[in-house]
C-alpha positions in Angstrom: 27.6 1.0 -8.0 29.7 -1.1 -10.4 28.4 -3.1 -13.3 28.9 -6.3 -11.3 26.0 -5.3 -9.2 23.7 -5.9 -12.1 23.7 -9.7 -11.5 23.3 -9.3 -7.7 20.3 -7.1 -8.1 18.9 -9.3 -10.9 18.8 -12.1 -8.4 17.1 -9.7 -5.9 14.6 -8.6 -8.5 13.8 -12.2 -9.5 13.1 -13.3 -6.0 11.2 -10.2 -5.0 9.0 -10.3 -8.1 8.3 -14.0 -7.6 7.0 -13.3 -4.2 5.2 -10.1 -5.2 3.6 -11.5 -8.4 2.4 -14.6 -6.6 1.2 -13.0 -3.3 0.6 -9.4 -4.3 3.2 -7.8 -2.2 6.9 -7.4 -1.2 8.7 -6.4 -4.4 9.2 -2.8 -3.2 9.8 -3.8 0.5 12.5 -6.3 -0.5 14.2 -4.2 -3.1 14.2 -1.0 -1.1 15.5 -2.8 2.0 18.4 -4.2 0.0 19.2 -0.8 -1.4 19.1 0.8 2.0 21.3 -1.9 3.4 24.1 -0.8 1.0 23.8 2.8 1.9 21.3 4.3 -0.6 19.3 7.2 0.8 15.5 6.6 1.2 14.5 9.0 -1.5 17.0 7.6 -4.0 15.9 4.0 -3.1 12.2 4.8 -3.6 12.9 6.6 -6.9 15.0 3.6 -8.1 12.5 0.9 -7.1 9.6 2.8 -8.7 11.5 3.1 -11.9 12.0 -0.6 -11.9 8.4 -1.3 -11.0 7.2 0.4 -14.2 8.7 -2.5 -16.2 8.2 -5.4 -13.7 4.6 -4.2 -13.1 3.9 -4.2 -16.9 5.2 -7.8 -17.2 3.4 -8.9 -14.0 0.1 -7.2 -15.1 0.2 -8.8 -18.5 0.8 -12.2 -16.9 -2.2 -11.8 -14.5 -4.4 -10.6 -17.4 -3.5 -13.8 -19.4 -4.4 -15.9 -16.3 -7.6 -13.9 -15.7 -6.6 -12.8 -12.3 -7.8 -9.1 -12.9 -11.1 -7.4 -12.0 -11.3 -4.5 -14.3 -13.6 -2.2 -12.3 -11.5 -2.7 -9.2 -8.4 -2.0 -11.3 -9.7 1.4 -12.5 -10.6 2.5 -8.9 -7.4 1.4 -7.3 -5.3 2.9 -10.1 -7.0 6.3 -9.8 -6.5 6.5 -6.1 -3.0 5.0 -6.3 -1.8 7.6 -8.8 -3.0 10.5 -6.7 -1.5 9.0 -3.5 1.8 8.2 -5.2 2.2 11.8 -6.4 1.4 13.2 -2.9 3.7 10.7 -1.2 6.6 11.6 -3.5 6.1 15.3 -2.6 6.2 14.4 1.1 9.2 12.1 0.8 11.2 14.8 -1.0 10.2 17.3 1.6 10.3 15.5 5.0 11.8 12.3 6.5 9.8 9.3 5.5 10.6 7.5 8.7 7.9 9.5 10.5 5.1 7.6 8.9 6.6 4.1 8.9 5.2 3.1 12.4 1.7 3.6 11.1 2.3 1.5 8.0 3.7 -1.3 10.1 0.8 -1.2 12.5 -1.7 -1.4 9.6 0.3 -4.2 8.0 0.2 -6.3 11.2 -3.5 -5.8 11.7 -4.4 -6.8 8.2 -2.1 -9.9 8.4 -4.0 -11.1 11.5 -7.4 -10.5 9.8 -6.2 -12.6 6.8 -5.0 -15.4 9.0 -8.3 -15.4 10.8 -10.1 -15.8 7.6 -7.9 -18.7 6.5 -8.4 -20.4 9.9 -12.2 -20.0 9.7 -12.2 -20.9 6.0 -14.3 -17.8 5.2 -15.5 -17.7 1.7 -14.8 -14.6 -0.4 -17.6 -12.0 -0.1 -18.8 -9.5 -2.7 -16.4 -6.6 -2.2 -17.8 -3.1 -1.8 -16.9 -0.7 -4.6 -17.2 2.4 -2.4 -13.8 2.1 -0.8 -11.1 1.0 -3.5 -10.4 4.6 -4.5 -9.3 5.8 -1.0 -7.6 2.5 -0.4 -5.5 3.1 -3.6 -4.9 6.6 -2.3 -3.5 5.3 1.0 -1.5 2.5 -0.7 0.1 4.8 -3.3 1.0 7.4 -0.6 2.7 4.9 1.7 4.3 3.1 -1.3 6.0 6.4 -2.3 7.0 7.2 1.2 8.7 3.9 2.0 9.7 2.6 -1.4 7.3 -0.3 -0.9 3.9 -0.7 0.6 1.5 -0.8 -2.2 1.0 -4.5 -2.0 1.0 -4.9 1.8 -1.5 -2.1 2.2 -3.8 -2.7 -0.8 -3.7 -6.5 -1.2 -4.0 -7.2 2.5 -6.8 -4.8 2.9 -8.8 -6.3 0.0 -8.3 -9.8 1.3 -9.2 -8.6 4.8 -12.4 -7.2 3.4 -13.2 -10.6 1.8 -12.1 -10.2 -1.8 -11.1 -13.3 -3.8 -7.3 -13.6 -3.2 -6.6 -14.3 -6.8 -8.4 -11.2 -8.0 -7.0 -9.1 -5.1 -3.4 -10.2 -6.0 -3.8 -9.9 -9.8 -5.6 -6.6 -9.8 -3.2 -5.0 -7.3 -0.2 -6.1 -9.3 -1.6 -4.8 -12.5 -2.5 -1.4 -10.9 1.0 -1.1 -9.5 2.5 -0.5 -12.9 0.4 2.7 -13.4 1.1 3.9 -9.8 4.8 3.3 -10.3 4.8 5.3 -13.5 3.0 8.2 -11.9 5.4 8.1 -8.9 8.4 8.0 -11.1 7.1 11.0 -13.1 6.6 12.8 -9.8 10.2 12.1 -8.7 11.5 13.4 -12.1 9.4 16.5 -11.9 10.6 17.2 -8.3 14.2 16.8 -9.5 13.8 19.0 -12.6 12.0 21.8 -10.7 14.6 21.9 -8.0 12.2 20.7 -5.3 14.4 17.7 -4.7 18.2 17.9 -4.8 19.9 14.5 -4.8 23.2 12.9 -5.6 24.1 9.3 -6.5 21.1 8.4 -8.8 23.3 7.8 -11.8 25.4 5.4 -9.8 22.3 3.2 -9.3 21.7 2.6 -13.0 23.2 -0.9 -12.9 21.2 -1.8 -9.8 18.0 -0.6 -11.3 18.7 -2.5 -14.5 19.3 -5.7 -12.5 16.0 -5.2 -10.6 14.1 -4.8 -13.9 15.7 -7.8 -15.6 15.2 -10.2 -12.7 11.6 -9.0 -12.1 10.6 -9.3 -15.8 11.8 -12.9 -16.0 10.0 -13.8 -12.8 6.7 -12.2 -13.6 5.1 -14.9 -15.9 6.0 -17.7 -13.3 4.4 -15.6 -10.5 1.2 -15.1 -12.5 0.9 -18.9 -13.0 1.6 -19.6 -9.4 -1.4 -17.3 -8.4 -3.6 -19.1 -10.8 -2.9 -22.7 -9.7 -2.3 -22.4 -5.9 -5.2 -23.6 -3.7 -7.3 -20.8 -2.4 -7.0 -21.5 1.3 -3.3 -22.2 1.0 -2.8 -18.9 -0.8 -4.7 -17.1 2.0 -2.5 -18.7 4.7 0.7 -17.8 2.8 -0.3 -14.2 2.3 -1.3 -13.8 5.9 2.0 -15.2 7.2 3.9 -13.0 4.7 2.1 -9.9 5.9 2.6 -10.6 9.6 6.2 -11.5 8.9 6.8 -8.2 7.1 5.2 -6.3 10.0 7.4 -8.0 12.6 10.5 -7.4 10.4 9.7 -3.7 9.8 8.8 -3.3 13.5 12.1 -4.8 14.6 14.0 -2.3 12.3 12.1 0.6 13.8 13.1 -0.4 17.3 16.8 -0.5 16.6 
C-alpha cells in the first residue's frame, strides 16, 4: 500500500481506539474489517493489527492506569490466559481457515450483548466477580482474537460485564491486558514466519497502514481512558450492550453473504 494510506489508516486507528479504549472492544474488529475490505488476507490482517495493538494497547493501558480503571489481580489472570490463547490461535490461523470458527464467536458475542442490555435495563449493580474463571476467559479471548484479528474485547469485556463486573474495571483491565496478548500473538506470528510454518506475501506492503493504525490509536488512547472514567455507569453499560449486539449483527450479516 502507498504512503498516502498512512493518513487513511491513522483516521481508522483513531476512531477504532476511541471506541475500544472507552468501551473495551472494537479496535481489532474495525481495523481488521477495513484491511480485509481492501483485499488483505486474514492472516496478514491479523498479524498487522496485532503489531499495531502492541503500541496502542500500551498507550491505552497507561491511560487506564492513570484513571484507576485497572484491577491488578484480574489483569494478571486475564493476561496469563490471553497469552496462551493468542499463541494457540496464531498457530491455528496459520494452519487452517479462520472462517470456520467465526460463527461461534458471533453467537457468543450476541448472547453477551443481550445479557449486558438486560443488566442495564434492570439497573443491576456490579457484583463481586469470581476469580476462578478469568484465566480460561482470557484463554478463549486470546484464541478468538488471534483467529479473527479482533475479538479480545468483545469476548472478554462483554463476558466480564455479563458476569456483573464493574464496567470501568472490566474495560480498563481488558484494554491493559490486550497489550501483553498482542505482543505474544505478534511474536507467535513472527516465529511461524521464521520457522517456515507460515508462508506469506504482502506484509511489507502493509507497513504504512500499520504505522497509521499505531499513530491514530496512540493519539486517541488518553481521550478514551478519560471517557471511561467520567461516563455515567448505567449509560456506559447501555452503550457497551448496544455496541456488542451491533457487532454481532454486523458480523452475522457478513457470514451470511
